[in-house]
N, CA, C and O atoms as a Tinker XYZ file with bonds, in Angstrom:
   364  protein
     1  N     94.200000   60.159000  103.070000    73     2
     2  CA    96.112000   60.709000  103.330000    64     1     3
     3  C     95.518000   62.480000  103.190000    63     2     4     5
     4  O     94.651000   62.922000  102.436000    81     3
     5  N     96.122000   63.004000  103.928000    73     3     6
     6  CA    96.226000   64.546000  104.125000    64     5     7
     7  C     97.426000   65.312000  103.208000    63     6     8     9
     8  O     98.651000   65.350000  103.326000    81     7
     9  N     96.781000   65.714000  102.550000    73     7    10
    10  CA    96.999000   66.975000  101.466000    64     9    11
    11  C     97.827000   68.153000  102.302000    63    10    12    13
    12  O     97.443000   68.363000  103.452000    81    11
    13  N     98.746000   68.795000  101.878000    73    11    14
    14  CA    99.112000   69.818000  101.978000    64    13    15
    15  C     99.496000   70.822000  100.549000    63    14    16    17
    16  O     99.826000   70.575000   99.389000    81    15
    17  N     99.244000   72.100000  101.377000    73    15    18
    18  CA    99.176000   73.340000  100.384000    64    17    19
    19  C    100.738000   74.226000  100.980000    63    18    20    21
    20  O    101.098000   74.569000  102.106000    81    19
    21  N    101.441000   74.375000   99.452000    73    19    22
    22  CA   102.416000   74.945000  100.230000    64    21    23
    23  C    102.499000   76.497000   98.979000    63    22    24    25
    24  O    102.855000   76.744000   97.827000    81    23
    25  N    101.887000   77.205000  100.214000    73    23    26
    26  CA   101.593000   78.536000   99.230000    64    25    27
    27  C    102.356000   78.797000   98.628000    63    26    28    29
    28  O    102.049000   78.273000   97.557000    81    27
    29  N    103.877000   79.631000   98.407000    73    27    30
    30  CA   105.382000   79.385000   97.524000    64    29    31
    31  C    104.556000   78.646000   96.295000    63    30    32    33
    32  O    104.114000   79.200000   95.288000    81    31
    33  N    104.485000   77.549000   96.571000    73    31    34
    34  CA   104.288000   76.259000   95.429000    64    33    35
    35  C    102.889000   77.134000   94.217000    63    34    36    37
    36  O    102.902000   77.004000   92.993000    81    35
    37  N    101.932000   77.886000   94.934000    73    35    38
    38  CA   100.473000   77.872000   94.491000    64    37    39
    39  C    101.279000   79.677000   94.130000    63    38    40    41
    40  O    100.707000   80.390000   93.305000    81    39
    41  N    102.107000   80.010000   94.583000    73    39    42
    42  CA   102.244000   81.252000   93.513000    64    41    43
    43  C    102.921000   81.065000   92.572000    63    42    44    45
    44  O    102.683000   81.772000   91.593000    81    43
    45  N    103.929000   80.144000   92.485000    73    43    46
    46  CA   104.866000   80.405000   91.728000    64    45    47
    47  C    104.374000   79.546000   90.361000    63    46    48    49
    48  O    104.965000   79.441000   89.287000    81    47
    49  N    102.787000   78.837000   90.875000    73    47    50
    50  CA   102.341000   77.849000   89.177000    64    49    51
    51  C    100.859000   80.120000   89.080000    63    50    52    53
    52  O    100.443000   80.739000   88.101000    81    51
    53  N    100.722000   80.357000   90.400000    73    51    54
    54  CA    99.898000   81.454000   89.531000    64    53    55
    55  C    101.215000   82.629000   88.863000    63    54    56    57
    56  O    101.117000   83.127000   87.742000    81    55
    57  N    101.814000   82.769000   89.349000    73    55    58
    58  CA   103.386000   83.848000   88.130000    64    57    59
    59  C    103.326000   82.811000   87.037000    63    58    60    61
    60  O    102.936000   83.318000   85.985000    81    59
    61  N    103.502000   81.934000   86.975000    73    59    62
    62  CA   104.580000   81.224000   85.620000    64    61    63
    63  C    102.279000   80.973000   84.573000    63    62    64    65
    64  O    102.479000   81.078000   83.363000    81    63
    65  N    101.201000   80.813000   84.752000    73    63    66
    66  CA   100.058000   80.980000   84.496000    64    65    67
    67  C    100.089000   81.730000   84.145000    63    66    68    69
    68  O    100.313000   81.615000   82.940000    81    67
    69  N     99.916000   83.456000   84.685000    73    67    70
    70  CA   100.120000   84.650000   84.149000    64    69    71
    71  C    100.762000   85.459000   83.792000    63    70    72    73
    72  O    100.414000   86.617000   83.563000    81    71
    73  N    102.691000   84.607000   83.587000    73    71    74
    74  CA   103.589000   85.221000   82.441000    64    73    75
    75  C    104.028000   85.973000   83.643000    63    74    76    77
    76  O    104.969000   86.701000   83.329000    81    75
    77  N    103.645000   86.106000   85.176000    73    75    78
    78  CA   104.586000   87.171000   85.953000    64    77    79
    79  C    106.459000   87.139000   86.384000    63    78    80    81
    80  O    107.283000   86.229000   86.290000    81    79
    81  N    106.540000   88.115000   86.714000    73    79    82
    82  CA   107.895000   87.249000   87.080000    64    81    83
    83  C    107.273000   87.683000   88.513000    63    82    84    85
    84  O    106.158000   88.071000   88.863000    81    83
    85  N    108.999000   87.345000   89.457000    73    83    86
    86  CA   108.427000   87.391000   90.819000    64    85    87
    87  C    107.964000   88.745000   91.702000    63    86    88    89
    88  O    107.135000   88.921000   92.595000    81    87
    89  N    108.802000   89.505000   91.085000    73    87    90
    90  CA   108.447000   91.011000   91.679000    64    89    91
    91  C    107.182000   91.284000   91.095000    63    90    92    93
    92  O    106.607000   92.168000   91.730000    81    91
    93  N    106.633000   90.929000   90.283000    73    91    94
    94  CA   105.582000   91.648000   89.956000    64    93    95
    95  C    104.479000   91.878000   91.003000    63    94    96    97
    96  O    105.090000   91.512000   92.007000    81    95
    97  N    103.773000   92.089000   91.254000    73    95    98
    98  CA   102.410000   92.627000   92.037000    64    97    99
    99  C    101.238000   91.614000   92.145000    63    98   100   101
   100  O    100.309000   91.973000   91.421000    81    99
   101  N    101.010000   90.578000   92.751000    73    99   102
   102  CA   100.313000   89.439000   93.108000    64   101   103
   103  C     99.323000   89.797000   92.718000    63   102   104   105
   104  O     98.764000   88.933000   92.043000    81   103
   105  N     98.322000   91.495000   92.893000    73   103   106
   106  CA    97.130000   92.030000   92.532000    64   105   107
   107  C     97.165000   92.483000   91.697000    63   106   108   109
   108  O     97.680000   93.583000   91.899000    81   107
   109  N     96.751000   92.275000   90.024000    73   107   110
   110  CA    96.608000   93.924000   89.480000    64   109   111
   111  C     95.404000   94.112000   88.320000    63   110   112   113
   112  O     94.979000   93.084000   87.793000    81   111
   113  N     95.029000   94.990000   88.048000    73   111   114
   114  CA    94.103000   95.279000   87.270000    64   113   115
   115  C     94.380000   94.654000   85.619000    63   114   116   117
   116  O     95.391000   94.030000   85.297000    81   115
   117  N     93.049000   95.042000   84.552000    73   115   118
   118  CA    93.112000   94.320000   83.903000    64   117   119
   119  C     94.573000   94.840000   82.811000    63   118   120   121
   120  O     95.145000   94.207000   81.924000    81   119
   121  N     94.828000   96.301000   83.376000    73   119   122
   122  CA    96.005000   96.245000   82.241000    64   121   123
   123  C     98.060000   96.166000   83.014000    63   122   124   125
   124  O     99.130000   96.638000   82.630000    81   123
   125  N     97.507000   95.079000   84.505000    73   123   126
   126  CA    98.524000   95.168000   84.778000    64   125   127
   127  C     99.297000   95.962000   85.857000    63   126   128   129
   128  O    100.450000   95.829000   86.266000    81   127
   129  N     98.345000   96.799000   86.182000    73   127   130
   130  CA    99.085000   98.621000   86.761000    64   129   131
   131  C     98.778000   97.535000   88.178000    63   130   132   133
   132  O     98.009000   96.583000   88.310000    81   131
   133  N     99.632000   98.097000   88.988000    73   131   134
   134  CA    99.428000   97.286000   90.751000    64   133   135
   135  C     98.140000   97.880000   91.330000    63   134   136   137
   136  O     98.060000   99.085000   91.570000    81   135
   137  N     96.734000   96.689000   91.641000    73   135   138
   138  CA    95.410000   97.122000   92.731000    64   137   139
   139  C     96.354000   98.245000   93.566000    63   138   140   141
   140  O     97.407000   98.168000   94.197000    81   139
   141  N     95.521000   99.207000   93.268000    73   139   142
   142  CA    95.574000  100.124000   94.412000    64   141   143
   143  C     94.888000  100.061000   95.782000    63   142   144   145
   144  O     94.739000   98.839000   95.785000    81   143
   145  N     94.483000  100.362000   96.673000    73   143   146
   146  CA    94.334000  100.341000   97.448000    64   145   147
   147  C     92.710000  101.262000   97.441000    63   146   148   149
   148  O     91.639000  100.830000   97.865000    81   147
   149  N     92.922000  102.333000   96.952000    73   147   150
   150  CA    91.008000  102.980000   96.464000    64   149   151
   151  C     90.214000  101.655000   95.520000    63   150   152   153
   152  O     89.079000  101.236000   95.748000    81   151
   153  N     91.285000  101.080000   94.269000    73   151   154
   154  CA    90.579000  100.294000   93.425000    64   153   155
   155  C     89.972000   99.008000   94.305000    63   154   156   157
   156  O     88.785000   98.733000   94.134000    81   155
   157  N     90.861000   98.115000   95.362000    73   155   158
   158  CA    90.495000   97.789000   95.786000    64   157   159
   159  C     89.097000   97.488000   96.824000    63   158   160   161
   160  O     88.160000   96.690000   96.829000    81   159
   161  N     89.686000   98.906000   97.878000    73   159   162
   162  CA    88.351000   99.185000   98.419000    64   161   163
   163  C     86.604000   99.259000   97.828000    63   162   164   165
   164  O     85.581000   98.728000   98.261000    81   163
   165  N     86.839000  100.088000   96.766000    73   163   166
   166  CA    86.490000  100.037000   95.325000    64   165   167
   167  C     85.080000   98.717000   95.148000    63   166   168   169
   168  O     83.854000   98.729000   95.035000    81   167
   169  N     86.343000   97.547000   95.225000    73   167   170
   170  CA    85.843000   96.310000   94.541000    64   169   171
   171  C     85.323000   95.920000   95.728000    63   170   172   173
   172  O     84.138000   96.206000   95.902000    81   171
   173  N     85.840000   95.396000   96.516000    73   171   174
   174  CA    84.958000   95.265000   98.065000    64   173   175
   175  C     83.269000   95.999000   98.467000    63   174   176   177
   176  O     82.140000   95.525000   98.594000    81   175
   177  N     83.730000   97.050000   98.542000    73   175   178
   178  CA    82.132000   97.750000   98.653000    64   177   179
   179  C     81.216000   96.821000   98.091000    63   178   180   181
   180  O     80.287000   96.242000   98.653000    81   179
   181  N     81.888000   96.698000   95.991000    73   179   182
   182  CA    80.603000   96.674000   95.216000    64   181   183
   183  C     80.444000   94.870000   95.436000    63   182   184   185
   184  O     79.382000   94.280000   95.240000    81   183
   185  N     81.635000   94.242000   95.844000    73   183   186
   186  CA    80.589000   92.896000   96.109000    64   185   187
   187  C     80.295000   92.706000   97.215000    63   186   188   189
   188  O     79.670000   91.667000   97.423000    81   187
   189  N     80.594000   93.569000   98.351000    73   187   190
   190  CA    80.159000   93.247000   99.668000    64   189   191
   191  C     78.381000   93.100000   99.094000    63   190   192   193
   192  O     77.569000   92.179000   99.183000    81   191
   193  N     78.283000   94.896000   98.320000    73   191   194
   194  CA    76.788000   95.042000   98.125000    64   193   195
   195  C     75.973000   93.893000   97.225000    63   194   196   197
   196  O     74.769000   93.652000   97.310000    81   195
   197  N     76.881000   93.289000   96.397000    73   195   198
   198  CA    75.854000   92.311000   95.872000    64   197   199
   199  C     76.162000   90.784000   96.294000    63   198   200   201
   200  O     75.884000   89.707000   95.766000    81   199
   201  N     76.588000   91.009000   97.018000    73   199   202
   202  CA    75.873000   89.671000   97.888000    64   201   203
   203  C     75.339000   90.027000   99.130000    63   202   204   205
   204  O     75.302000   89.221000  100.060000    81   203
   205  N     74.795000   91.520000   99.243000    73   203   206
   206  CA    73.491000   91.874000  100.617000    64   205   207
   207  C     74.156000   92.181000  101.162000    63   206   208   209
   208  O     73.537000   92.173000  102.226000    81   207
   209  N     75.356000   92.616000  101.463000    73   207   210
   210  CA    75.980000   92.584000  102.779000    64   209   211
   211  C     76.063000   94.493000  102.992000    63   210   212   213
   212  O     75.780000   95.261000  102.073000    81   211
   213  N     76.447000   94.889000  104.202000    73   211   214
   214  CA    76.528000   96.983000  104.237000    64   213   215
   215  C     77.953000   96.874000  104.050000    63   214   216   217
   216  O     78.541000   96.351000  104.997000    81   215
   217  N     78.769000   97.291000  102.917000    73   215   218
   218  CA    80.280000   97.619000  102.988000    64   217   219
   219  C     80.719000   98.596000  104.015000    63   218   220   221
   220  O     81.875000   99.004000  103.900000    81   219
   221  N     79.887000   99.115000  105.158000    73   219   222
   222  CA    80.221000  100.544000  106.385000    64   221   223
   223  C     80.664000   99.015000  106.952000    63   222   224   225
   224  O     80.071000   97.946000  107.093000    81   223
   225  N     81.956000   99.475000  107.184000    73   223   226
   226  CA    82.755000   98.637000  108.615000    64   225   227
   227  C     83.686000   98.066000  108.235000    63   226   228   229
   228  O     84.609000   97.743000  108.984000    81   227
   229  N     83.629000   97.673000  106.281000    73   227   230
   230  CA    85.129000   96.532000  105.918000    64   229   231
   231  C     85.721000   97.778000  105.783000    63   230   232   233
   232  O     85.364000   98.956000  105.818000    81   231
   233  N     87.199000   96.859000  105.543000    73   231   234
   234  CA    88.249000   98.131000  105.154000    64   233   235
   235  C     89.068000   97.282000  104.583000    63   234   236   237
   236  O     89.043000   96.066000  104.769000    81   235
   237  N     89.878000   97.915000  103.817000    73   235   238
   238  CA    91.651000   97.113000  103.413000    64   237   239
   239  C     92.240000   96.720000  104.006000    63   238   240   241
   240  O     92.775000   95.627000  104.197000    81   239
   241  N     92.196000   98.064000  104.579000    73   239   242
   242  CA    93.750000   97.296000  106.064000    64   241   243
   243  C     93.741000   96.148000  106.482000    63   242   244   245
   244  O     94.743000   95.433000  106.485000    81   243
   245  N     91.963000   95.600000  107.135000    73   243   246
   246  CA    91.906000   94.403000  107.474000    64   245   247
   247  C     92.402000   92.770000  107.398000    63   246   248   249
   248  O     92.760000   91.758000  108.000000    81   247
   249  N     92.072000   93.493000  106.017000    73   247   250
   250  CA    93.403000   91.990000  104.653000    64   249   251
   251  C     94.816000   91.750000  105.187000    63   250   252   253
   252  O     95.386000   90.709000  105.515000    81   251
   253  N     95.403000   93.658000  105.167000    73   251   254
   254  CA    96.947000   93.438000  105.768000    64   253   255
   255  C     96.990000   92.947000  107.021000    63   254   256   257
   256  O     97.796000   92.022000  107.124000    81   255
   257  N     96.356000   93.256000  108.118000    73   255   258
   258  CA    96.664000   92.906000  109.403000    64   257   259
   259  C     96.352000   91.345000  109.581000    63   258   260   261
   260  O     97.065000   90.703000  110.352000    81   259
   261  N     95.354000   90.739000  108.921000    73   259   262
   262  CA    95.411000   89.753000  108.816000    64   261   263
   263  C     96.342000   88.636000  108.538000    63   262   264   265
   264  O     96.793000   87.716000  109.221000    81   263
   265  N     96.484000   89.030000  107.276000    73   263   266
   266  CA    97.760000   88.571000  106.011000    64   265   267
   267  C     98.658000   87.962000  107.205000    63   266   268   269
   268  O     98.903000   86.797000  107.517000    81   267
   269  N     99.167000   89.553000  107.906000    73   267   270
   270  CA   100.514000   89.972000  109.052000    64   269   271
   271  C    100.713000   89.214000  110.177000    63   270   272   273
   272  O    101.695000   88.900000  110.850000    81   271
   273  N     99.555000   89.003000  110.213000    73   271   274
   274  CA    99.082000   88.027000  111.805000    64   273   275
   275  C     99.000000   86.444000  111.235000    63   274   276   277
   276  O     99.419000   85.571000  111.996000    81   275
   277  N     98.534000   86.095000  110.069000    73   275   278
   278  CA    98.306000   84.762000  109.945000    64   277   279
   279  C    100.067000   84.590000  109.291000    63   278   280   281
   280  O    100.388000   83.429000  109.037000    81   279
   281  N    101.048000   85.588000  109.057000    73   279   282
   282  CA   102.457000   85.666000  108.343000    64   281   283
   283  C    103.109000   84.982000  110.019000    63   282   284   285
   284  O    103.426000   83.826000  110.302000    81   283
   285  N    103.119000   85.989000  110.704000    73   283   286
   286  CA   103.697000   85.378000  112.156000    64   285   287
   287  C    103.297000   84.192000  112.511000    63   286   288   289
   288  O    104.239000   83.409000  112.632000    81   287
   289  N    102.312000   83.766000  112.717000    73   287   290
   290  CA   102.318000   82.451000  112.900000    64   289   291
   291  C    101.993000   81.421000  112.526000    63   290   292   293
   292  O    101.451000   80.479000  113.105000    81   291
   293  N    102.451000   81.622000  111.121000    73   291   294
   294  CA   103.180000   80.288000  110.493000    64   293   295
   295  C    104.604000   80.276000  110.704000    63   294   296   297
   296  O    105.313000   79.292000  110.494000    81   295
   297  N    105.161000   81.821000  111.287000    73   295   298
   298  CA   107.239000   81.460000  111.529000    64   297   299
   299  C    107.204000   82.343000  110.583000    63   298   300   301
   300  O    107.701000   81.589000  109.746000    81   299
   301  N    107.047000   83.247000  110.038000    73   299   302
   302  CA   107.808000   84.254000  108.952000    64   301   303
   303  C    108.735000   84.900000  109.812000    63   302   304   305
   304  O    108.294000   84.795000  110.956000    81   303
   305  N    109.772000   85.496000  109.804000    73   303   306
   306  CA   110.502000   86.707000  110.579000    64   305   307
   307  C    109.802000   88.101000  110.111000    63   306   308   309
   308  O    109.178000   88.176000  109.053000    81   307
   309  N    109.939000   89.025000  110.864000    73   307   310
   310  CA   109.316000   90.360000  111.190000    64   309   311
   311  C    110.658000   90.872000  109.790000    63   310   312   313
   312  O    110.547000   92.079000  109.577000    81   311
   313  N    111.387000   90.446000  109.216000    73   311   314
   314  CA   111.996000   90.841000  107.916000    64   313   315
   315  C    111.555000   90.204000  106.594000    63   314   316   317
   316  O    111.393000   90.710000  105.483000    81   315
   317  N    111.422000   89.073000  106.990000    73   315   318
   318  CA   109.720000   88.033000  105.998000    64   317   319
   319  C    109.585000   89.230000  105.834000    63   318   320   321
   320  O    110.166000   90.092000  105.175000    81   319
   321  N    108.341000   89.178000  106.839000    73   319   322
   322  CA   107.018000   90.364000  106.570000    64   321   323
   323  C    107.104000   91.523000  106.134000    63   322   324   325
   324  O    106.340000   91.846000  105.224000    81   323
   325  N    108.015000   92.438000  106.632000    73   323   326
   326  CA   108.368000   93.927000  105.637000    64   325   327
   327  C    108.585000   93.844000  104.632000    63   326   328   329
   328  O    108.357000   94.855000  103.967000    81   327
   329  N    109.264000   92.362000  103.753000    73   327   330
   330  CA   109.524000   92.846000  102.809000    64   329   331
   331  C    108.308000   92.439000  101.770000    63   330   332   333
   332  O    108.129000   92.941000  100.660000    81   331
   333  N    107.280000   91.106000  102.579000    73   331   334
   334  CA   106.436000   90.989000  101.868000    64   333   335
   335  C    104.921000   91.957000  101.714000    63   334   336   337
   336  O    104.162000   91.828000  100.753000    81   335
   337  N    104.677000   92.945000  102.889000    73   335   338
   338  CA   104.436000   93.709000  102.548000    64   337   339
   339  C    104.736000   95.385000  102.216000    63   338   340   341
   340  O    104.055000   96.380000  102.460000    81   339
   341  N    106.435000   95.174000  101.366000    73   339   342
   342  CA   106.633000   96.339000  101.167000    64   341   343
   343  C    106.524000   97.947000  102.352000    63   342   344   345
   344  O    106.197000   99.125000  102.212000    81   343
   345  N    106.793000   97.465000  102.959000    73   343   346
   346  CA   107.141000   98.138000  104.484000    64   345   347
   347  C    108.772000   98.731000  104.902000    63   346   348   349
   348  O    109.782000   98.045000  105.058000    81   347
   349  N    108.666000   99.869000  104.990000    73   347   350
   350  CA   109.621000  100.333000  105.537000    64   349   351
   351  C    110.572000  100.368000  107.304000    63   350   352   353
   352  O    111.705000  100.176000  107.745000    81   351
   353  N    108.980000  100.805000  107.865000    73   351   354
   354  CA   109.484000  101.290000  109.024000    64   353   355
   355  C    109.693000   99.830000  110.028000    63   354   356   357
   356  O    109.628000   98.671000  109.618000    81   355
   357  N    109.953000  100.273000  111.407000    73   355   358
   358  CA   109.789000   98.430000  111.755000    64   357   359
   359  C    108.699000   98.727000  113.211000    63   358   360   361
   360  O    109.120000   98.284000  114.279000    81   359
   361  N    107.566000   99.339000  113.214000    73   359   362
   362  CA   106.438000   99.179000  113.759000    64   361   363
   363  C    105.384000   98.025000  113.307000    63   362   364
   364  O    104.299000   97.922000  113.879000    81   363
């Protein structure tokens, strides 16, 4: 029997376990402040180095592009993608 995992159920569980509200940042630091792009980039570089990879050529916006493409493939509307990405423009 194949089991399906629904992302909204996983997020609801994550927010419940971490006592976050639904409008809280998904990723945050130890002080509960939102994870910034620069902090993410530093952590990504550090983890890649520790894993033996050259971090040059890996950028945080690749994850945003990948998430956006995946959401579009899953049938999210443009408006939903904009809201989840906190984007103001229609581009």
